C-alpha positions as protocol buffer text, in pm:
chain_id: "A"
residue {
  index: 1
  type: MET
  ca { x: 11325 y: 2872 z: -4646 }
}
residue {
  index: 2
  type: PRO
  ca { x: 11280 y: 3025 z: -4306 }
}
residue {
  index: 3
  type: SER
  ca { x: 11152 y: 3358 z: -4453 }
}
residue {
  index: 4
  type: PHE
  ca { x: 10911 y: 3167 z: -4677 }
}
residue {
  index: 5
  type: LEU
  ca { x: 10768 y: 2972 z: -4385 }
}
residue {
  index: 6
  type: THR
  ca { x: 10723 y: 3291 z: -4182 }
}
residue {
  index: 7
  type: THR
  ca { x: 10538 y: 3465 z: -4464 }
}
residue {
  index: 8
  type: THR
  ca { x: 10306 y: 3168 z: -4507 }
}
residue {
  index: 9
  type: THR
  ca { x: 10230 y: 3164 z: -4138 }
}
residue {
  index: 10
  type: ARG
  ca { x: 10139 y: 3535 z: -4136 }
}
residue {
  index: 11
  type: ALA
  ca { x: 9923 y: 3497 z: -4444 }
}
residue {
  index: 12
  type: ALA
  ca { x: 9736 y: 3211 z: -4279 }
}
residue {
  index: 13
  type: SER
  ca { x: 9703 y: 3416 z: -3965 }
}
residue {
  index: 14
  type: ALA
  ca { x: 9557 y: 3706 z: -4161 }
}
residue {
  index: 15
  type: VAL
  ca { x: 9309 y: 3474 z: -4326 }
}
residue {
  index: 16
  type: ASN
  ca { x: 9207 y: 3337 z: -3987 }
}
residue {
  index: 17
  type: ASN
  ca { x: 9161 y: 3688 z: -3851 }
}
residue {
  index: 18
  type: ASN
  ca { x: 8939 y: 3778 z: -4145 }
}
residue {
  index: 19
  type: ASN
  ca { x: 8728 y: 3461 z: -4092 }
}
residue {
  index: 20
  type: THR
  ca { x: 8691 y: 3536 z: -3722 }
}
residue {
  index: 21
  type: LYS
  ca { x: 8572 y: 3891 z: -3791 }
}
residue {
  index: 22
  type: GLU
  ca { x: 8321 y: 3758 z: -4045 }
}
residue {
  index: 23
  type: LYS
  ca { x: 8188 y: 3502 z: -3798 }
}
residue {
  index: 24
  type: ASN
  ca { x: 8157 y: 3769 z: -3530 }
}
residue {
  index: 25
  type: ASN
  ca { x: 7970 y: 3994 z: -3771 }
}
residue {
  index: 26
  type: ASN
  ca { x: 7734 y: 3708 z: -3865 }
}
residue {
  index: 27
  type: ALA
  ca { x: 7671 y: 3626 z: -3500 }
}
residue {
  index: 28
  type: SER
  ca { x: 7593 y: 3991 z: -3421 }
}
residue {
  index: 29
  type: THR
  ca { x: 7357 y: 4009 z: -3716 }
}
residue {
  index: 30
  type: LYS
  ca { x: 7177 y: 3687 z: -3603 }
}
residue {
  index: 31
  type: LYS
  ca { x: 7138 y: 3814 z: -3246 }
}
residue {
  index: 32
  type: SER
  ca { x: 6997 y: 4145 z: -3365 }
}
residue {
  index: 33
  type: ARG
  ca { x: 6747 y: 3955 z: -3583 }
}
residue {
  index: 34
  type: GLN
  ca { x: 6643 y: 3734 z: -3289 }
}
residue {
  index: 35
  type: LYS
  ca { x: 6598 y: 4043 z: -3072 }
}
residue {
  index: 36
  type: SER
  ca { x: 6383 y: 4201 z: -3338 }
}
residue {
  index: 37
  type: LEU
  ca { x: 6162 y: 3884 z: -3349 }
}
residue {
  index: 38
  type: LYS
  ca { x: 6099 y: 3886 z: -2970 }
}
residue {
  index: 39
  type: PRO
  ca { x: 5781 y: 4080 z: -2873 }
}
residue {
  index: 40
  type: SER
  ca { x: 5800 y: 4372 z: -2642 }
}
residue {
  index: 41
  type: SER
  ca { x: 5687 y: 4341 z: -2281 }
}
residue {
  index: 42
  type: SER
  ca { x: 5362 y: 4533 z: -2353 }
}
residue {
  index: 43
  type: GLU
  ca { x: 5285 y: 4310 z: -2649 }
}
residue {
  index: 44
  type: SER
  ca { x: 5350 y: 3997 z: -2432 }
}
residue {
  index: 45
  type: SER
  ca { x: 5106 y: 4123 z: -2170 }
}
residue {
  index: 46
  type: ARG
  ca { x: 4842 y: 4188 z: -2434 }
}
residue {
  index: 47
  type: LYS
  ca { x: 4877 y: 3834 z: -2578 }
}
residue {
  index: 48
  type: ALA
  ca { x: 4867 y: 3681 z: -2228 }
}
residue {
  index: 49
  type: ASN
  ca { x: 4540 y: 3861 z: -2163 }
}
residue {
  index: 50
  type: GLN
  ca { x: 4406 y: 3734 z: -2493 }
}
residue {
  index: 51
  type: LYS
  ca { x: 4498 y: 3376 z: -2396 }
}
residue {
  index: 52
  type: GLN
  ca { x: 4319 y: 3414 z: -2063 }
}
residue {
  index: 53
  type: GLN
  ca { x: 4011 y: 3545 z: -2240 }
}
residue {
  index: 54
  type: ILE
  ca { x: 4019 y: 3261 z: -2493 }
}
residue {
  index: 55
  type: SER
  ca { x: 4057 y: 2999 z: -2217 }
}
residue {
  index: 56
  type: VAL
  ca { x: 3716 y: 3093 z: -2066 }
}
residue {
  index: 57
  type: PRO
  ca { x: 3449 y: 2852 z: -2203 }
}
residue {
  index: 58
  type: SER
  ca { x: 3216 y: 3025 z: -2440 }
}
residue {
  index: 59
  type: SER
  ca { x: 2916 y: 2855 z: -2272 }
}
residue {
  index: 60
  type: THR
  ca { x: 2986 y: 3018 z: -1933 }
}
residue {
  index: 61
  type: PRO
  ca { x: 2725 y: 3291 z: -1889 }
}
residue {
  index: 62
  type: LEU
  ca { x: 2805 y: 3623 z: -1741 }
}
residue {
  index: 63
  type: PRO
  ca { x: 2684 y: 3669 z: -1380 }
}
residue {
  index: 64
  type: GLY
  ca { x: 2424 y: 3923 z: -1482 }
}
residue {
  index: 65
  type: LYS
  ca { x: 2277 y: 3696 z: -1749 }
}
residue {
  index: 66
  type: GLU
  ca { x: 2267 y: 3401 z: -1507 }
}
residue {
  index: 67
  type: ILE
  ca { x: 2068 y: 3604 z: -1252 }
}
residue {
  index: 68
  type: ILE
  ca { x: 1824 y: 3713 z: -1524 }
}
residue {
  index: 69
  type: ARG
  ca { x: 1776 y: 3353 z: -1641 }
}
residue {
  index: 70
  type: LYS
  ca { x: 1708 y: 3228 z: -1288 }
}
residue {
  index: 71
  type: SER
  ca { x: 1463 y: 3511 z: -1225 }
}
residue {
  index: 72
  type: ILE
  ca { x: 1274 y: 3435 z: -1545 }
}
residue {
  index: 73
  type: GLY
  ca { x: 1266 y: 3060 z: -1466 }
}
residue {
  index: 74
  type: THR
  ca { x: 1135 y: 3121 z: -1113 }
}
residue {
  index: 75
  type: THR
  ca { x: 870 y: 3362 z: -1237 }
}
residue {
  index: 76
  type: LEU
  ca { x: 747 y: 3118 z: -1503 }
}
residue {
  index: 77
  type: SER
  ca { x: 735 y: 2828 z: -1251 }
}
residue {
  index: 78
  type: LEU
  ca { x: 536 y: 3033 z: -997 }
}
residue {
  index: 79
  type: THR
  ca { x: 300 y: 3159 z: -1266 }
}
residue {
  index: 80
  type: LEU
  ca { x: 238 y: 2805 z: -1391 }
}
residue {
  index: 81
  type: ALA
  ca { x: 181 y: 2669 z: -1039 }
}
residue {
  index: 82
  type: VAL
  ca { x: -63 y: 2947 z: -953 }
}
residue {
  index: 83
  type: GLY
  ca { x: -248 y: 2895 z: -1280 }
}
residue {
  index: 84
  type: ILE
  ca { x: -284 y: 2519 z: -1224 }
}
residue {
  index: 85
  type: GLY
  ca { x: -394 y: 2573 z: -864 }
}
residue {
  index: 86
  type: TYR
  ca { x: -653 y: 2830 z: -971 }
}
residue {
  index: 87
  type: PHE
  ca { x: -788 y: 2599 z: -1243 }
}
residue {
  index: 88
  type: LEU
  ca { x: -816 y: 2295 z: -1015 }
}
residue {
  index: 89
  type: GLY
  ca { x: -973 y: 2507 z: -743 }
}
residue {
  index: 90
  type: ASN
  ca { x: -1249 y: 2606 z: -981 }
}
residue {
  index: 91
  type: ASN
  ca { x: -1276 y: 2257 z: -1134 }
}
residue {
  index: 92
  type: PRO
  ca { x: -1262 y: 2013 z: -840 }
}
residue {
  index: 93
  type: THR
  ca { x: -1386 y: 1716 z: -1042 }
}
residue {
  index: 94
  type: TYR
  ca { x: -1135 y: 1758 z: -1325 }
}
residue {
  index: 95
  type: LEU
  ca { x: -873 y: 1513 z: -1192 }
}
residue {
  index: 96
  type: SER
  ca { x: -1131 y: 1252 z: -1098 }
}
residue {
  index: 97
  type: GLU
  ca { x: -1280 y: 1276 z: -1448 }
}
residue {
  index: 98
  type: ILE
  ca { x: -937 y: 1242 z: -1607 }
}
residue {
  index: 99
  type: PHE
  ca { x: -846 y: 944 z: -1390 }
}
residue {
  index: 100
  type: GLY
  ca { x: -1186 y: 794 z: -1456 }
}
residue {
  index: 101
  type: LYS
  ca { x: -1129 y: 813 z: -1832 }
}
residue {
  index: 102
  type: THR
  ca { x: -771 y: 691 z: -1806 }
}
residue {
  index: 103
  type: PHE
  ca { x: -824 y: 396 z: -1574 }
}
residue {
  index: 104
  type: GLY
  ca { x: -1188 y: 324 z: -1639 }
}
residue {
  index: 105
  type: GLY
  ca { x: -1289 y: 458 z: -1299 }
}
residue {
  index: 106
  type: TRP
  ca { x: -1457 y: 217 z: -1061 }
}
residue {
  index: 107
  type: ARG
  ca { x: -1784 y: 47 z: -1129 }
}
residue {
  index: 108
  type: SER
  ca { x: -2088 y: 2 z: -913 }
}
residue {
  index: 109
  type: ALA
  ca { x: -2105 y: -291 z: -676 }
}
residue {
  index: 110
  type: SER
  ca { x: -2371 y: -461 z: -888 }
}
residue {
  index: 111
  type: ALA
  ca { x: -2171 y: -423 z: -1210 }
}
residue {
  index: 112
  type: SER
  ca { x: -1852 y: -537 z: -1039 }
}
residue {
  index: 113
  type: SER
  ca { x: -2031 y: -838 z: -896 }
}
residue {
  index: 114
  type: GLU
  ca { x: -2134 y: -947 z: -1243 }
}
residue {
  index: 115
  type: GLU
  ca { x: -1803 y: -886 z: -1419 }
}
residue {
  index: 116
  type: MET
  ca { x: -1504 y: -844 z: -1189 }
}
residue {
  index: 117
  type: VAL
  ca { x: -1607 y: -926 z: -831 }
}
residue {
  index: 118
  type: VAL
  ca { x: -1682 y: -1291 z: -767 }
}
residue {
  index: 119
  type: LEU
  ca { x: -1985 y: -1340 z: -546 }
}
residue {
  index: 120
  type: ASN
  ca { x: -1903 y: -1541 z: -239 }
}
residue {
  index: 121
  type: GLU
  ca { x: -1932 y: -1886 z: -386 }
}
residue {
  index: 122
  type: GLY
  ca { x: -1806 y: -2023 z: -57 }
}
residue {
  index: 123
  type: LYS
  ca { x: -2138 y: -1965 z: 116 }
}
residue {
  index: 124
  type: ASN
  ca { x: -2216 y: -2334 z: 87 }
}
residue {
  index: 125
  type: GLU
  ca { x: -1862 y: -2439 z: 179 }
}
residue {
  index: 126
  type: THR
  ca { x: -1775 y: -2616 z: 500 }
}
residue {
  index: 127
  type: TYR
  ca { x: -1452 y: -2622 z: 695 }
}
residue {
  index: 128
  type: GLU
  ca { x: -1273 y: -2873 z: 912 }
}
residue {
  index: 129
  type: GLU
  ca { x: -1043 y: -2635 z: 1093 }
}
residue {
  index: 130
  type: LEU
  ca { x: -973 y: -2261 z: 1114 }
}
residue {
  index: 131
  type: PHE
  ca { x: -619 y: -2123 z: 1131 }
}
residue {
  index: 132
  type: SER
  ca { x: -636 y: -1770 z: 1268 }
}
residue {
  index: 133
  type: ILE
  ca { x: -398 y: -1507 z: 1132 }
}
residue {
  index: 134
  type: ASP
  ca { x: -512 y: -1264 z: 1399 }
}
residue {
  index: 135
  type: THR
  ca { x: -793 y: -1183 z: 1638 }
}
residue {
  index: 136
  type: MET
  ca { x: -920 y: -828 z: 1644 }
}
residue {
  index: 137
  type: ASP
  ca { x: -937 y: -776 z: 2020 }
}
residue {
  index: 138
  type: SER
  ca { x: -693 y: -486 z: 2068 }
}
residue {
  index: 139
  type: ALA
  ca { x: -612 y: -139 z: 1939 }
}
residue {
  index: 140
  type: THR
  ca { x: -267 y: -260 z: 1835 }
}
residue {
  index: 141
  type: LYS
  ca { x: -417 y: -518 z: 1600 }
}
residue {
  index: 142
  type: ALA
  ca { x: -677 y: -275 z: 1465 }
}
residue {
  index: 143
  type: ASN
  ca { x: -401 y: -24 z: 1383 }
}
residue {
  index: 144
  type: MET
  ca { x: -229 y: -281 z: 1162 }
}
residue {
  index: 145
  type: TRP
  ca { x: -498 y: -218 z: 899 }
}
residue {
  index: 146
  type: ARG
  ca { x: -413 y: 76 z: 671 }
}
residue {
  index: 147
  type: VAL
  ca { x: -684 y: 292 z: 516 }
}
residue {
  index: 148
  type: VAL
  ca { x: -732 y: 323 z: 137 }
}
residue {
  index: 149
  type: ASN
  ca { x: -1034 y: 539 z: 50 }
}
residue {
  index: 150
  type: ASP
  ca { x: -1151 y: 717 z: -266 }
}
residue {
  index: 151
  type: GLY
  ca { x: -950 y: 1024 z: -164 }
}
residue {
  index: 152
  type: VAL
  ca { x: -677 y: 886 z: -391 }
}
residue {
  index: 153
  type: MET
  ca { x: -912 y: 973 z: -680 }
}
residue {
  index: 154
  type: GLY
  ca { x: -1055 y: 1295 z: -540 }
}
residue {
  index: 155
  type: GLY
  ca { x: -1343 y: 1148 z: -340 }
}
residue {
  index: 156
  type: VAL
  ca { x: -1438 y: 1229 z: 20 }
}
residue {
  index: 157
  type: SER
  ca { x: -1546 y: 891 z: 163 }
}
residue {
  index: 158
  type: ASN
  ca { x: -1390 y: 789 z: 494 }
}
residue {
  index: 159
  type: SER
  ca { x: -1328 y: 468 z: 687 }
}
residue {
  index: 160
  type: ALA
  ca { x: -1108 y: 302 z: 949 }
}
residue {
  index: 161
  type: MET
  ca { x: -1066 y: -18 z: 1143 }
}
residue {
  index: 162
  type: MET
  ca { x: -1201 y: 103 z: 1477 }
}
residue {
  index: 163
  type: PRO
  ca { x: -1041 y: -65 z: 1781 }
}
residue {
  index: 164
  type: PRO
  ca { x: -1244 y: -244 z: 2051 }
}
residue {
  index: 165
  type: SER
  ca { x: -1447 y: -25 z: 2284 }
}
residue {
  index: 166
  type: PRO
  ca { x: -1546 y: -83 z: 2650 }
}
residue {
  index: 167
  type: ASN
  ca { x: -1887 y: -195 z: 2526 }
}
residue {
  index: 168
  type: SER
  ca { x: -1739 y: -431 z: 2264 }
}
residue {
  index: 169
  type: PRO
  ca { x: -1401 y: -545 z: 2396 }
}
residue {
  index: 170
  type: GLY
  ca { x: -1359 y: -858 z: 2186 }
}
residue {
  index: 171
  type: PHE
  ca { x: -1369 y: -724 z: 1829 }
}
residue {
  index: 172
  type: SER
  ca { x: -1289 y: -430 z: 1601 }
}
residue {
  index: 173
  type: ARG
  ca { x: -1517 y: -252 z: 1355 }
}
residue {
  index: 174
  type: PHE
  ca { x: -1464 y: -159 z: 992 }
}
residue {
  index: 175
  type: ALA
  ca { x: -1672 y: 159 z: 980 }
}
residue {
  index: 176
  type: GLY
  ca { x: -1709 y: 485 z: 790 }
}
residue {
  index: 177
  type: THR
  ca { x: -1915 y: 668 z: 530 }
}
residue {
  index: 178
  type: VAL
  ca { x: -1943 y: 615 z: 154 }
}
residue {
  index: 179
  type: ARG
  ca { x: -2000 y: 943 z: -30 }
}
residue {
  index: 180
  type: LEU
  ca { x: -2043 y: 1015 z: -401 }
}
residue {
  index: 181
  type: GLU
  ca { x: -1900 y: 1370 z: -426 }
}
residue {
  index: 182
  type: ASN
  ca { x: -1624 y: 1425 z: -683 }
}
residue {
  index: 183
  type: ASN
  ca { x: -1702 y: 1091 z: -848 }
}
residue {
  index: 184
  type: GLY
  ca { x: -1607 y: 906 z: -530 }
}
residue {
  index: 185
  type: GLY
  ca { x: -1766 y: 596 z: -387 }
}
residue {
  index: 186
  type: PHE
  ca { x: -1546 y: 347 z: -202 }
}
residue {
  index: 187
  type: ALA
  ca { x: -1378 y: 290 z: 132 }
}
residue {
  index: 188
  type: SER
  ca { x: -1143 y: 13 z: 242 }
}
residue {
  index: 189
  type: VAL
  ca { x: -887 y: -110 z: 494 }
}
residue {
  index: 190
  type: ARG
  ca { x: -594 y: -339 z: 414 }
}
residue {
  index: 191
  type: ARG
  ca { x: -376 y: -572 z: 621 }
}
residue {
  index: 192
  type: ALA
  ca { x: -30 y: -670 z: 494 }
}
residue {
  index: 193
  type: LEU
  ca { x: 78 y: -1035 z: 507 }
}
residue {
  index: 194
  type: PRO
  ca { x: 450 y: -1074 z: 430 }
}
residue {
  index: 195
  type: ASN
  ca { x: 438 y: -1338 z: 154 }
}
residue {
  index: 196
  type: SER
  ca { x: 223 y: -1593 z: 337 }
}
residue {
  index: 197
  type: ASP
  ca { x: 229 y: -1938 z: 180 }
}
residue {
  index: 198
  type: ALA
  ca { x: -135 y: -2045 z: 188 }
}
residue {
  index: 199
  type: SER
  ca { x: -99 y: -2343 z: -46 }
}
residue {
  index: 200
  type: ALA
  ca { x: -184 y: -2584 z: 239 }
}
residue {
  index: 201
  type: TYR
  ca { x: -526 y: -2421 z: 289 }
}
residue {
  index: 202
  type: LYS
  ca { x: -853 y: -2416 z: 96 }
}
residue {
  index: 203
  type: GLY
  ca { x: -917 y: -2046 z: 135 }
}
residue {
  index: 204
  type: VAL
  ca { x: -968 y: -1740 z: 356 }
}
residue {
  index: 205
  type: TYR
  ca { x: -1224 y: -1694 z: 632 }
}
residue {
  index: 206
  type: VAL
  ca { x: -1357 y: -1389 z: 817 }
}
residue {
  index: 207
  type: LYS
  ca { x: -1562 y: -1411 z: 1134 }
}
residue {
  index: 208
  type: CYS
  ca { x: -1793 y: -1108 z: 1124 }
}
residue {
  index: 209
  type: LYS
  ca { x: -2142 y: -963 z: 1172 }
}
residue {
  index: 210
  type: ALA
  ca { x: -2337 y: -646 z: 1089 }
}
residue {
  index: 211
  type: ALA
  ca { x: -2260 y: -351 z: 1312 }
}
residue {
  index: 212
  type: MET
  ca { x: -2614 y: -211 z: 1293 }
}
residue {
  index: 213
  type: LYS
  ca { x: -2933 y: -404 z: 1242 }
}
residue {
  index: 214
  type: GLU
  ca { x: -3115 y: -347 z: 911 }
}
residue {
  index: 215
  type: ARG
  ca { x: -2875 y: -79 z: 786 }
}
residue {
  index: 216
  type: ASP
  ca { x: -2568 y: -302 z: 752 }
}
residue {
  index: 217
  type: GLU
  ca { x: -2763 y: -622 z: 688 }
}
residue {
  index: 218
  type: LYS
  ca { x: -2858 y: -473 z: 349 }
}
residue {
  index: 219
  type: LYS
  ca { x: -2505 y: -376 z: 246 }
}
residue {
  index: 220
  type: GLN
  ca { x: -2265 y: -569 z: 29 }
}
residue {
  index: 221
  type: PHE
  ca { x: -1902 y: -587 z: 144 }
}
residue {
  index: 222
  type: LEU
  ca { x: -1595 y: -710 z: -40 }
}
residue {
  index: 223
  type: LEU
  ca { x: -1301 y: -921 z: 66 }
}
residue {
  index: 224
  type: LEU
  ca { x: -983 y: -816 z: -115 }
}
residue {
  index: 225
  type: ALA
  ca { x: -677 y: -1034 z: -167 }
}
residue {
  index: 226
  type: LYS
  ca { x: -337 y: -970 z: -324 }
}
residue {
  index: 227
  type: ASP
  ca { x: -43 y: -1188 z: -416 }
}
residue {
  index: 228
  type: ALA
  ca { x: 316 y: -1080 z: -484 }
}
residue {
  index: 229
  type: GLU
  ca { x: 242 y: -998 z: -848 }
}
residue {
  index: 230
  type: CYS
  ca { x: -48 y: -771 z: -746 }
}
residue {
  index: 231
  type: SER
  ca { x: 175 y: -595 z: -494 }
}
residue {
  index: 232
  type: ARG
  ca { x: 423 y: -515 z: -772 }
}
residue {
  index: 233
  type: ASN
  ca { x: 150 y: -371 z: -996 }
}
residue {
  index: 234
  type: PHE
  ca { x: -36 y: -71 z: -856 }
}
residue {
  index: 235
  type: GLY
  ca { x: -413 y: -106 z: -818 }
}
residue {
  index: 236
  type: THR
  ca { x: -442 y: -478 z: -898 }
}
residue {
  index: 237
  type: ASN
  ca { x: -619 y: -725 z: -669 }
}
residue {
  index: 238
  type: PHE
  ca { x: -888 y: -993 z: -639 }
}
residue {
  index: 239
  type: LYS
  ca { x: -1233 y: -921 z: -493 }
}
residue {
  index: 240
  type: SER
  ca { x: -1511 y: -1139 z: -360 }
}
residue {
  index: 241
  type: ALA
  ca { x: -1847 y: -993 z: -251 }
}
residue {
  index: 242
  type: PHE
  ca { x: -2046 y: -1103 z: 54 }
}
residue {
  index: 243
  type: THR
  ca { x: -2330 y: -995 z: 281 }
}
residue {
  index: 244
  type: VAL
  ca { x: -2398 y: -1047 z: 651 }
}
residue {
  index: 245
  type: LYS
  ca { x: -2735 y: -1171 z: 774 }
}
residue {
  index: 246
  type: SER
  ca { x: -2750 y: -1040 z: 1126 }
}
residue {
  index: 247
  type: ALA
  ca { x: -2620 y: -789 z: 1376 }
}
residue {
  index: 248
  type: ASP
  ca { x: -2680 y: -1036 z: 1658 }
}
residue {
  index: 249
  type: ASP
  ca { x: -2495 y: -1351 z: 1555 }
}
residue {
  index: 250
  type: TRP
  ca { x: -2140 y: -1407 z: 1433 }
}
residue {
  index: 251
  type: GLU
  ca { x: -2091 y: -1567 z: 1092 }
}
residue {
  index: 252
  type: VAL
  ca { x: -1785 y: -1741 z: 952 }
}
residue {
  index: 253
  type: LYS
  ca { x: -1757 y: -1633 z: 590 }
}
residue {
  index: 254
  type: LEU
  ca { x: -1554 y: -1871 z: 373 }
}
residue {
  index: 255
  type: PHE
  ca { x: -1374 y: -1765 z: 53 }
}
residue {
  index: 256
  type: PRO
  ca { x: -1224 y: -2065 z: -133 }
}
residue {
  index: 257
  type: PHE
  ca { x: -922 y: -1976 z: -346 }
}
residue {
  index: 258
  type: GLU
  ca { x: -1039 y: -2176 z: -647 }
}
residue {
  index: 259
  type: LYS
  ca { x: -1378 y: -2004 z: -667 }
}
residue {
  index: 260
  type: CYS
  ca { x: -1337 y: -1654 z: -522 }
}
residue {
  index: 261
  type: PHE
  ca { x: -995 y: -1539 z: -639 }
}
residue {
  index: 262
  type: LYS
  ca { x: -977 y: -1643 z: -1001 }
}
residue {
  index: 263
  type: LYS
  ca { x: -1032 y: -1305 z: -1176 }
}
residue {
  index: 264
  type: GLY
  ca { x: -781 y: -1029 z: -1118 }
}
residue {
  index: 265
  type: GLU
  ca { x: -867 y: -665 z: -1187 }
}
residue {
  index: 266
  type: ARG
  ca { x: -723 y: -313 z: -1182 }
}
residue {
  index: 267
  type: MET
  ca { x: -945 y: -11 z: -1113 }
}
residue {
  index: 268
  type: GLY
  ca { x: -1255 y: -203 z: -1224 }
}
residue {
  index: 269
  type: ARG
  ca { x: -1101 y: -349 z: -1541 }
}
residue {
  index: 270
  type: PRO
  ca { x: -991 y: -710 z: -1599 }
}
residue {
  index: 271
  type: ILE
  ca { x: -622 y: -789 z: -1621 }
}
residue {
  index: 272
  type: GLU
  ca { x: -457 y: -1061 z: -1827 }
}
residue {
  index: 273
  type: ARG
  ca { x: -331 y: -1304 z: -1569 }
}
residue {
  index: 274
  type: GLY
  ca { x: -422 y: -1626 z: -1392 }
}
residue {
  index: 275
  type: PRO
  ca { x: -582 y: -1682 z: -1051 }
}
residue {
  index: 276
  type: ILE
  ca { x: -422 y: -1574 z: -726 }
}
residue {
  index: 277
  type: ASN
  ca { x: -87 y: -1732 z: -642 }
}
residue {
  index: 278
  type: VAL
  ca { x: -166 y: -1901 z: -310 }
}
residue {
  index: 279
  type: LYS
  ca { x: 204 y: -1946 z: -233 }
}
residue {
  index: 280
  type: GLU
  ca { x: 257 y: -1569 z: -214 }
}
residue {
  index: 281
  type: VAL
  ca { x: -45 y: -1406 z: -51 }
}
residue {
  index: 282
  type: THR
  ca { x: 70 y: -1056 z: 50 }
}
residue {
  index: 283
  type: GLU
  ca { x: -245 y: -869 z: 157 }
}
residue {
  index: 284
  type: LEU
  ca { x: -607 y: -907 z: 267 }
}
residue {
  index: 285
  type: GLY
  ca { x: -860 y: -627 z: 290 }
}
residue {
  index: 286
  type: LEU
  ca { x: -1221 y: -525 z: 348 }
}
residue {
  index: 287
  type: MET
  ca { x: -1402 y: -285 z: 119 }
}
residue {
  index: 288
  type: ILE
  ca { x: -1740 y: -129 z: 49 }
}
residue {
  index: 289
  type: LEU
  ca { x: -1819 y: 4 z: -298 }
}
residue {
  index: 290
  type: ARG
  ca { x: -2092 y: 234 z: -427 }
}
residue {
  index: 291
  type: GLY
  ca { x: -2375 y: 85 z: -630 }
}
residue {
  index: 292
  type: GLU
  ca { x: -2723 y: 36 z: -494 }
}
residue {
  index: 293
  type: GLU
  ca { x: -2869 y: 314 z: -283 }
}
residue {
  index: 294
  type: ALA
  ca { x: -2812 y: 109 z: 34 }
}
residue {
  index: 295
  type: GLN
  ca { x: -2436 y: 118 z: -28 }
}
residue {
  index: 296
  type: VAL
  ca { x: -2415 y: 496 z: 20 }
}
residue {
  index: 297
  type: GLY
  ca { x: -2390 y: 651 z: 366 }
}
residue {
  index: 298
  type: ASN
  ca { x: -2271 y: 518 z: 702 }
}
residue {
  index: 299
  type: PHE
  ca { x: -2173 y: 154 z: 736 }
}
residue {
  index: 300
  type: GLY
  ca { x: -2018 y: -86 z: 985 }
}
residue {
  index: 301
  type: LEU
  ca { x: -1887 y: -442 z: 986 }
}
residue {
  index: 302
  type: ASP
  ca { x: -1775 y: -603 z: 1312 }
}
residue {
  index: 303
  type: VAL
  ca { x: -1473 y: -833 z: 1275 }
}
residue {
  index: 304
  type: GLU
  ca { x: -1365 y: -1080 z: 1541 }
}
residue {
  index: 305
  type: GLU
  ca { x: -1093 y: -1271 z: 1357 }
}
residue {
  index: 306
  type: PHE
  ca { x: -965 y: -1376 z: 1014 }
}
residue {
  index: 307
  type: GLY
  ca { x: -734 y: -1637 z: 869 }
}
residue {
  index: 308
  type: PHE
  ca { x: -714 y: -1949 z: 652 }
}
residue {
  index: 309
  type: TYR
  ca { x: -918 y: -2270 z: 668 }
}
residue {
  index: 310
  type: VAL
  ca { x: -908 y: -2633 z: 557 }
}
């Protein structure tokens, strides 16, 4: 029995030794296969470089190409600008003609009076009381009127609200020259009124007279008015035409809201809207527009004060 047990133990030990050698051989074989699957250091570097190249967005231009593109773009822009400038320099009336066709241009004073500009139907009106917005007795007040002439359409007319002078200290003068070059023909000054509620009044008044006898007594002037809706829409306003009788005596010109500011217009064309909103009057202005021969040339309108009336 003892010898039998010893023999069995050795046999088992031999089997175990054989299994261990086989396992070691398998492990060595597996390691050698894993080593053979690993890339060499040079191959790893090459693949890393490939990854870096692939990671660059395909849309990123090379520096040289980017410089070429910018150079071409700048050259084309300069060439186009020079070409446009040369064309307009040799065709000074082109823009005014285009704008005239697009917006209908502006019409003569006589045509506007019949269609868009309401003649001063307040000439037979009377007033009980005047409520002055401002008197025109200082340079500060005259400078509150901004200039809008036909230069916005290519014209060369000029105007300004001239401040009081030593010889005329109590009033300012709307003065300038209406010229017809480049399809021009109007001059104006505007005074902003920050959303004045005029619903308690009957209309607007202007105390004025002709600056020069005979010359300005023959001219037709316009009173402009805007409400908040007009201020939001470029070029829209209400106009009412009037004349002055004398260069010697002051006149109070009355412009009732119901009669004089019922037809809105833009650049000489009617607009689809109601009369002026008297609760939101935002601007008043004075204008002279081409038309009859007397309208062209130098002009002047003396203004002492303006405001609302009842």
